[in-house]
C-alpha positions as CSV (number, residue, x, y, z in Angstrom):
1,M,371.6,352.9,15.7
2,R,371.0,356.3,14.3
3,F,368.1,358.8,14.5
4,D,366.1,360.9,12.0
5,F,366.1,363.8,14.4
6,P,368.8,363.3,17.1
7,Q,368.3,367.0,18.2
8,L,365.1,366.0,19.7
9,L,366.8,363.7,22.5
10,L,368.2,366.7,23.8
11,L,364.8,367.9,24.5
12,A,363.5,364.5,26.0
13,P,364.9,365.1,29.8
14,A,363.1,368.4,29.5
15,L,360.1,367.2,28.5
16,A,360.0,364.3,31.1
17,L,360.9,366.7,33.8
18,L,358.0,369.1,32.7
19,L,355.6,366.3,32.7
20,G,356.8,364.8,36.0
21,V,356.3,368.4,37.7
22,L,352.9,368.9,36.3
23,S,351.8,365.5,37.2
24,W,353.1,366.1,40.9
25,W,351.5,369.6,40.9
26,A,347.9,368.1,39.9
27,R,348.6,365.3,42.5
28,A,349.2,367.6,45.2
29,A,346.2,369.9,44.4
30,R,344.0,366.7,44.3
31,V,345.3,365.8,47.9
32,R,344.7,369.4,49.2
33,R,341.1,369.3,47.9
34,A,340.5,365.8,49.6
35,R,341.9,367.1,52.7
36,R,339.2,369.8,53.1
37,W,336.6,367.0,53.0
38,S,338.1,365.3,55.9
39,A,341.3,363.9,57.2
40,A,340.4,360.1,56.0
41,V,339.8,361.4,52.5
42,G,342.9,363.2,52.2
43,A,345.0,360.2,53.5
44,Q,343.1,357.8,51.1
45,A,344.1,360.4,48.5
46,Q,347.6,360.6,49.5
47,A,348.1,356.9,49.3
48,L,346.8,356.7,45.8
49,G,348.7,357.9,42.7
50,R,352.4,358.1,44.0
51,W,354.2,356.8,41.0
52,S,352.1,359.0,38.6
53,P,354.9,361.7,38.3
54,I,357.6,358.9,37.5
55,A,355.3,357.1,34.8
56,L,354.6,360.1,33.2
57,M,358.1,361.2,32.7
58,V,359.0,357.6,31.3
59,V,356.3,358.0,29.0
60,G,357.7,361.7,28.0
61,L,361.0,360.1,27.5
62,C,359.8,357.0,25.4
63,A,357.4,359.4,23.2
64,T,360.4,361.7,22.6
65,A,362.6,358.9,21.6
66,A,360.0,357.6,19.0
67,Y,359.6,361.0,17.7
68,A,363.3,361.3,17.1
69,G,363.2,358.3,14.8
70,P,365.2,355.4,16.0
71,R,366.4,353.2,13.0
72,W,368.7,349.9,13.3
73,G,368.7,346.4,11.8
74,S,367.7,345.4,8.3
75,R,364.9,343.3,6.6
76,T,364.9,341.4,3.4
77,V,361.5,341.1,1.5
78,R,361.0,338.8,-1.4
79,T,358.0,339.4,-3.6
80,E,357.1,337.3,-6.9
81,T,354.9,338.8,-9.7
82,K,353.8,337.1,-12.9
83,G,354.6,339.3,-15.8
84,L,354.2,339.0,-19.6
85,N,356.7,340.2,-22.4
86,L,354.7,342.5,-24.6
87,V,355.8,345.4,-27.2
88,V,353.7,347.9,-28.6
89,A,354.5,349.3,-31.7
90,V,352.5,352.4,-33.2
91,D,352.4,353.5,-36.6
92,I,353.2,357.3,-36.7
93,S,353.3,358.0,-40.6
94,R,351.3,360.6,-41.9
95,S,348.3,358.5,-43.2
96,M,347.7,357.7,-39.5
97,L,346.6,361.5,-39.4
98,A,343.6,360.7,-41.4
99,E,340.4,361.4,-39.6
100,D,338.1,358.8,-40.5
101,G,338.7,357.2,-37.3
102,S,337.5,359.2,-34.1
103,P,339.2,361.5,-33.9
104,S,341.9,360.3,-36.1
105,R,343.9,357.0,-36.8
106,L,346.5,358.0,-34.7
107,E,345.0,359.6,-31.7
108,R,342.8,356.7,-31.6
109,S,346.0,354.3,-31.5
110,R,347.3,356.5,-28.7
111,R,344.0,356.1,-26.7
112,Q,344.0,352.2,-27.3
113,A,347.4,351.8,-26.4
114,R,347.1,354.0,-23.1
115,R,344.5,351.7,-22.1
116,L,346.4,348.6,-23.0
117,V,349.2,349.6,-20.8
118,H,347.1,350.6,-18.1
119,D,345.3,347.2,-18.1
120,L,348.3,345.2,-18.4
121,R,349.8,346.5,-15.0
122,G,352.5,344.2,-14.2
123,D,353.6,343.0,-17.3
124,R,356.9,344.2,-19.1
125,I,356.0,346.3,-22.1
126,G,358.2,348.1,-24.7
127,L,357.3,350.9,-27.0
128,I,358.4,351.2,-30.8
129,A,357.3,354.0,-33.1
130,F,357.4,353.5,-36.9
131,A,357.0,355.2,-39.9
132,G,359.7,355.1,-42.9
133,Q,362.2,353.8,-40.3
134,S,361.7,352.3,-36.5
135,F,363.0,352.9,-33.6
136,I,362.5,351.8,-29.8
137,L,361.3,354.6,-27.6
138,S,361.3,352.2,-24.5
139,P,362.6,348.6,-23.9
140,L,360.3,346.2,-21.7
141,T,359.5,347.8,-18.6
142,V,356.7,347.8,-15.7
143,D,357.2,351.7,-15.2
144,Q,353.7,352.6,-16.6
145,S,353.9,356.4,-15.9
146,A,357.1,356.7,-18.3
147,L,355.2,354.6,-20.8
148,H,352.0,356.8,-20.9
149,M,354.1,359.9,-21.5
150,M,356.0,358.4,-24.3
151,V,352.5,357.1,-25.9
152,D,351.1,360.6,-25.3
153,A,354.1,362.0,-27.4
154,L,353.8,359.9,-30.3
155,D,353.2,362.1,-33.7
156,P,354.8,361.8,-36.9
157,S,357.3,364.9,-36.2
158,L,359.4,362.2,-34.4
159,T,360.9,360.7,-37.6
160,S,361.9,362.4,-40.8
161,A,361.5,359.5,-43.0
162,G,358.2,359.1,-44.8
163,G,356.4,356.0,-45.5
164,T,355.6,352.8,-43.6
165,E,358.1,349.9,-43.2
166,L,356.3,347.3,-41.8
167,A,359.3,344.9,-42.3
168,A,361.5,347.0,-40.2
169,V,359.1,347.2,-37.2
170,L,358.6,343.5,-37.2
171,R,362.3,342.8,-37.2
172,Q,362.8,345.1,-34.4
173,G,359.9,344.0,-32.4
174,R,361.3,340.4,-32.6
175,E,364.6,341.3,-31.7
176,L,363.5,343.3,-28.6
177,L,361.3,340.3,-27.5
178,V,364.1,337.6,-28.4
179,A,366.4,339.5,-26.1
180,A,363.9,339.1,-23.0
181,D,363.9,335.8,-21.0
182,Q,362.2,332.8,-22.7
183,V,359.8,331.6,-19.9
184,A,357.0,334.1,-20.6
185,D,355.4,334.3,-23.9
186,R,356.2,337.1,-26.1
187,V,353.5,339.3,-27.7
188,L,354.2,342.0,-30.5
189,V,350.9,344.5,-30.7
190,V,351.1,346.6,-34.1
191,F,348.7,349.6,-34.3
192,S,348.7,350.5,-38.1
193,D,346.4,351.1,-41.3
194,G,348.4,348.8,-43.3
195,E,349.9,351.5,-45.8
196,A,352.9,350.0,-46.3
197,H,355.2,351.4,-48.8
198,D,357.8,348.8,-48.6
199,S,357.9,345.5,-50.2
200,V,355.3,343.7,-48.7
201,D,357.0,340.3,-49.6
202,A,359.8,341.7,-47.0
203,A,357.2,342.2,-44.3
204,V,355.8,338.7,-44.9
205,R,359.1,337.1,-44.3
206,E,359.7,339.0,-41.3
207,A,356.0,338.0,-39.9
208,E,357.1,334.6,-40.8
209,R,360.4,334.9,-38.3
210,L,358.1,336.0,-35.9
211,E,356.3,332.7,-35.8
212,T,359.5,330.7,-35.9
213,A,360.9,332.5,-32.8
214,G,357.7,331.9,-30.9
215,V,356.3,335.8,-31.0
216,H,352.5,336.1,-30.9
217,L,351.5,338.8,-33.3
218,I,348.2,341.1,-32.9
219,V,347.8,343.6,-35.7
220,V,345.2,346.1,-34.5
221,A,343.9,347.9,-37.8
222,Q,343.0,351.5,-38.1
223,G,341.1,353.6,-40.5
224,G,338.3,353.1,-43.1
225,R,337.9,351.1,-46.1
226,Q,336.9,354.3,-47.8
227,G,339.7,356.9,-48.9
228,A,340.3,359.5,-46.7
229,P,342.1,363.0,-47.2
230,I,344.9,363.7,-44.7
231,P,344.6,366.9,-43.0
232,V,347.6,369.6,-42.7
233,R,347.7,371.4,-39.3
234,D,349.8,373.9,-37.8
235,A,351.6,373.5,-34.5
236,D,348.4,374.6,-32.8
237,G,346.3,372.0,-34.5
238,V,344.9,374.7,-36.9
239,F,343.7,373.1,-40.0
240,L,345.6,374.5,-43.0
241,D,344.8,372.2,-46.0
242,Y,344.7,368.7,-47.1
243,Q,348.0,367.1,-47.9
244,Q,348.8,366.8,-52.0
245,D,351.1,365.1,-54.2
246,E,353.6,366.4,-56.5
247,N,351.0,366.9,-59.1
248,G,348.8,369.0,-56.6
249,E,346.1,366.4,-56.3
250,R,344.6,365.5,-52.9
251,V,346.0,362.5,-51.3
252,E,343.7,360.1,-50.0
253,T,344.3,357.4,-47.7
254,V,342.7,353.7,-47.2
255,R,342.9,351.0,-44.6
256,R,344.9,348.1,-46.5
257,D,343.1,344.8,-45.1
258,D,344.8,342.7,-47.6
259,I,348.2,343.5,-46.5
260,I,347.4,343.4,-42.8
261,N,345.7,340.0,-43.1
262,R,348.6,338.5,-45.3
263,I,351.0,339.8,-42.6
264,A,349.0,338.2,-39.6
265,D,348.5,334.9,-41.5
266,A,352.3,334.6,-42.4
267,A,353.0,335.0,-38.5
268,R,349.8,333.0,-37.4
269,G,348.6,336.0,-35.6
270,V,345.3,337.7,-34.8
271,V,343.8,340.8,-36.2
272,V,341.6,343.1,-34.1
273,T,339.4,344.8,-36.8
274,A,338.9,348.6,-36.9
275,E,335.4,348.1,-36.4
276,R,335.9,346.9,-32.8
277,E,334.9,349.8,-30.3
278,D,337.1,348.7,-27.7
279,Q,340.3,347.6,-29.2
280,A,342.4,347.3,-26.2
281,G,340.1,345.1,-24.4
282,A,340.1,342.8,-27.4
283,V,343.9,342.7,-27.0
284,R,343.9,342.1,-23.4
285,E,341.4,339.2,-23.7
286,L,343.9,337.7,-26.1
287,V,347.0,337.9,-24.1
288,D,345.2,336.8,-21.1
289,A,345.4,333.4,-22.3
290,Y,349.1,333.7,-23.1
291,K,351.7,332.4,-20.4
292,R,353.2,334.6,-18.0
293,S,356.3,333.9,-16.1
294,P,357.0,334.3,-12.4
295,E,359.6,336.8,-11.4
296,A,361.1,337.3,-7.7
297,T,362.0,340.6,-6.5
298,T,364.2,340.7,-3.5
299,T,364.4,344.2,-1.6
300,A,366.6,344.9,1.1
301,S,366.1,347.7,3.7
302,Q,368.6,348.9,6.0
303,D,368.2,351.0,9.0
304,R,364.7,350.2,9.2
305,S,362.4,352.5,11.5
306,Q,362.1,351.1,15.4
307,A,359.7,353.9,16.5
308,W,357.1,351.2,17.4
309,V,359.6,350.1,20.4
310,P,359.6,353.1,22.7
311,L,355.9,354.0,21.7
312,L,355.1,350.3,22.9
313,A,356.9,350.9,25.8
314,A,354.8,354.3,26.5
315,A,351.8,352.6,25.9
316,A,352.7,349.7,28.6
317,V,353.4,352.4,31.2
318,L,350.2,354.1,30.4
319,M,348.3,350.8,30.5
320,L,349.8,349.7,33.7
321,Q,349.0,353.4,35.1
322,A,345.4,353.0,34.2
323,V,344.7,349.6,35.5
324,T,346.1,350.3,38.8
325,R,343.8,353.1,39.3
326,R,340.2,352.2,40.7
327,S,338.5,354.8,38.4
328,M,340.3,353.8,35.4
329,A,340.0,350.3,36.0
330,L,336.2,350.7,36.2
331,A,336.2,352.6,33.0
332,S,338.1,350.0,31.1
333,V,335.6,347.2,32.5
334,L,332.6,349.7,31.3
335,L,334.1,350.2,28.0
336,A,334.8,346.5,27.5
337,L,331.4,345.6,28.2
338,G,330.2,348.4,25.8
339,A,332.5,347.0,22.9
340,A,331.0,343.4,23.6
341,S,327.4,344.5,23.3
342,A,327.9,346.7,20.1
343,P,327.4,344.9,17.0
344,V,330.6,343.5,15.3
345,H,329.9,345.0,11.8
346,A,328.4,348.3,11.1
347,Q,326.5,347.9,7.7
348,S,326.2,351.4,5.8
349,P,322.7,352.3,4.4
350,R,322.0,350.8,1.2
351,P,321.4,353.6,-1.5
352,A,317.9,354.2,-2.4
353,G,318.4,353.3,-6.0
354,D,319.7,350.1,-5.0
355,R,317.0,349.4,-2.7
356,A,314.4,350.2,-5.5
357,W,316.2,347.8,-8.0
358,V,316.0,345.0,-5.6
359,Q,312.5,345.7,-5.1
360,G,312.1,345.5,-8.7
361,D,310.8,349.3,-9.0
362,F,312.9,349.6,-12.1
363,A,311.5,353.3,-12.8
364,A,312.1,354.6,-9.5
365,A,315.6,353.1,-9.3
366,L,316.5,355.0,-12.9
367,G,315.2,358.0,-11.0
368,H,317.3,357.8,-8.0
369,Y,320.4,356.9,-10.4
370,T,319.6,359.9,-12.7
371,R,319.6,362.2,-9.9
372,A,322.9,361.1,-8.9
373,T,324.4,361.7,-12.1
374,D,323.3,365.3,-12.0
375,R,325.3,365.8,-8.9
376,G,328.0,364.4,-10.7
377,G,328.1,360.7,-10.4
378,S,330.9,358.4,-11.4
379,D,331.0,355.6,-14.2
380,T,329.5,353.0,-12.0
381,T,326.4,355.3,-11.6
382,W,326.1,355.6,-15.4
383,Y,326.4,352.1,-15.8
384,N,323.4,351.9,-13.1
385,V,321.4,354.5,-15.1
386,G,321.7,352.4,-18.6
387,T,320.9,349.1,-17.2
388,A,318.0,350.5,-15.5
389,A,317.0,352.3,-18.6
390,L,317.0,348.9,-20.3
391,A,315.2,347.5,-17.7
392,I,312.1,349.8,-18.5
393,G,312.7,349.5,-22.4
394,D,314.4,353.0,-22.9
395,T,317.0,352.1,-25.3
396,A,318.0,355.4,-26.3
397,L,319.0,356.6,-22.8
398,A,320.4,353.0,-22.1
399,R,322.7,353.5,-25.1
400,R,324.0,357.0,-24.1
401,S,324.4,355.9,-20.5
402,L,326.2,352.8,-21.3
403,E,328.6,354.5,-24.0
404,R,329.6,357.1,-21.2
405,A,330.4,354.1,-18.6
406,A,332.3,352.5,-21.7
407,A,334.8,355.3,-21.6
408,S,335.5,354.4,-17.9
409,S,339.2,353.7,-16.9
410,E,338.3,350.5,-15.0
411,A,338.8,347.5,-17.1
412,H,335.7,345.5,-15.6
413,L,333.2,348.2,-15.9
414,R,334.2,349.2,-19.4
415,F,333.8,345.6,-20.5
416,R,330.6,345.2,-18.8
417,A,329.1,348.4,-20.4
418,L,330.2,347.3,-24.0
């Protein structure tokens, strides 16, 4: 046995003695006042509460011992979770800086990757960045905070090799997933505009190896079909110029659907189009159908906190002291009767907007929801504004409100709004 604050044990006798002295003094004062009324009342008061000082001394000792933090014993907890093996690969080549996506291809990829990591809580996720070369930023892990930080740091400056080597990232993603256990399905999600500067045939061969290894490929397309320039900005994000080739001509980049589709077909994979508003939601819907493997985790805790033992002893002494006193016993009976007559569940009043909605007064419901947004309403409130606006035919307000709700970090609300 050990204590978190053993020095408190030195104060336990002094505290117990202080409580006992105060209790004895209070009882003596009560007896004196009773004797002023009559000798019979004084004798009755003298007979009551003889053990109160001792009881309070025991309570003081137990409470101090609990605050000292006693610890002993051990406990083994076994938990089981189901996880999927998934690797997210993000194209960080300079073509991803084109701003034909909102706000750019790379920034949109980062946002969708963050949402995907957030929605797939409990799954084992790895992270790869690629351009002219491919490198692993994180092996398979369930540490969401670390993954979020790495996704936020994705930038073309992470690699000195230009271009886009799709074959390299497909090979590295396959190797990372194959090294994991074979019970759960393996998924490789690639965010790219498809502008491959390596041999497309080599990328197709690597895609075929993915299918042979049992890896599901999901390609999330970025960019537009029309040519877009690549902005050049300084470290502060200030626009300087557009990227130019060796002849001084402005470089334009375009999404290569032909390459994306060819690679996806070779791996028997799926393409999430760039026009899809919620790409992370689409990926999540796809991976929800894949098999997740159970994973048991055993955690052993040593020197568990046992402060509840002395606290329980103190509570038992106080309860015994209470029920042996006539006034306290009567108060306990009254409290029990009051608790029995009280309603079991206290229901909070329904908001005014919800009451109006249930009654079919959608215009009034819209007014209540709108006033709630003026006071800084939640994403759910914006969703309510959108549905109420739809009910009365105000499609413009409905679109604005539902778009606001569709940016929520809560997956179920985001999907309903979309």
